C-alpha positions as CSV (number, residue, x, y, z in Angstrom):
1,M,132.2,141.8,52.4
2,A,128.8,141.6,53.9
3,G,127.6,144.8,52.2
4,E,128.6,143.4,48.8
5,R,126.7,140.2,49.4
6,W,123.6,142.3,50.2
7,Q,124.0,144.2,47.0
8,D,124.0,140.9,45.0
9,K,120.5,140.1,46.3
10,D,117.2,141.5,45.2
11,A,115.2,143.0,48.0
12,R,111.5,142.1,47.8
13,V,108.5,144.0,49.2
14,D,107.3,140.6,50.5
15,D,110.5,140.3,52.6
16,A,109.9,143.7,54.1
17,R,106.3,142.8,55.0
18,H,107.5,139.7,56.8
19,T,110.0,141.6,58.7
20,A,107.6,144.4,59.6
21,A,104.9,142.0,60.6
22,R,107.3,140.1,62.9
23,L,108.6,143.2,64.5
24,L,105.1,144.7,65.1
25,I,103.9,141.4,66.7
26,E,107.0,141.3,68.9
27,Q,106.1,144.9,70.0
28,G,102.8,143.6,71.3
29,L,100.5,144.9,68.6
30,D,97.3,143.0,68.1
31,I,97.4,141.0,64.8
32,S,94.4,142.9,63.4
33,V,96.4,146.1,63.8
34,V,99.3,144.5,62.0
35,Q,96.9,143.4,59.3
36,E,95.8,147.0,58.7
37,I,99.4,148.3,58.7
38,I,100.7,145.6,56.3
39,G,97.7,146.1,54.1
40,H,96.3,142.6,54.0
41,S,92.6,142.1,53.3
42,Q,92.5,138.7,55.0
43,L,93.7,138.0,58.6
44,T,94.7,134.5,57.4
45,T,97.3,136.1,55.1
46,T,98.7,138.2,58.0
47,K,98.9,135.0,60.1
48,R,101.1,133.4,57.5
49,Y,103.5,136.4,57.7
50,T,103.9,136.2,61.4
51,H,105.8,133.5,63.1
52,I,106.3,132.5,66.7
53,T,109.8,133.7,67.6
54,A,112.0,133.0,70.6
55,T,111.2,136.5,71.8
56,L,107.4,135.8,71.7
57,S,107.8,132.4,73.3
58,T,109.9,133.8,76.1
59,D,107.5,136.7,76.7
60,A,104.5,134.3,76.8
61,A,106.2,132.1,79.3
62,A,107.1,135.0,81.5
63,R,103.6,136.3,81.4
64,M,102.2,132.9,82.3
65,G,104.6,132.7,85.2
66,R,103.5,136.1,86.5
67,A,99.9,135.2,86.1
68,L,100.3,132.0,88.1
69,W,102.9,133.0,90.7
70,G,102.9,136.8,90.8
């Protein structure tokens, strides 16, 4: 069962930070705000935690389309 598989794995704080950073970025928060929430002292660390997702790419393309063609 899926629940049993999850119980076999160790959850890490680092995994939670990656997930939180990605979700916050996808909500449109500025990366410096994400940095503060996650608790990183260096922005470069936060940048390693955030990845370009399909959601972000699609949103960026839609915004560009609206900027160019209304």
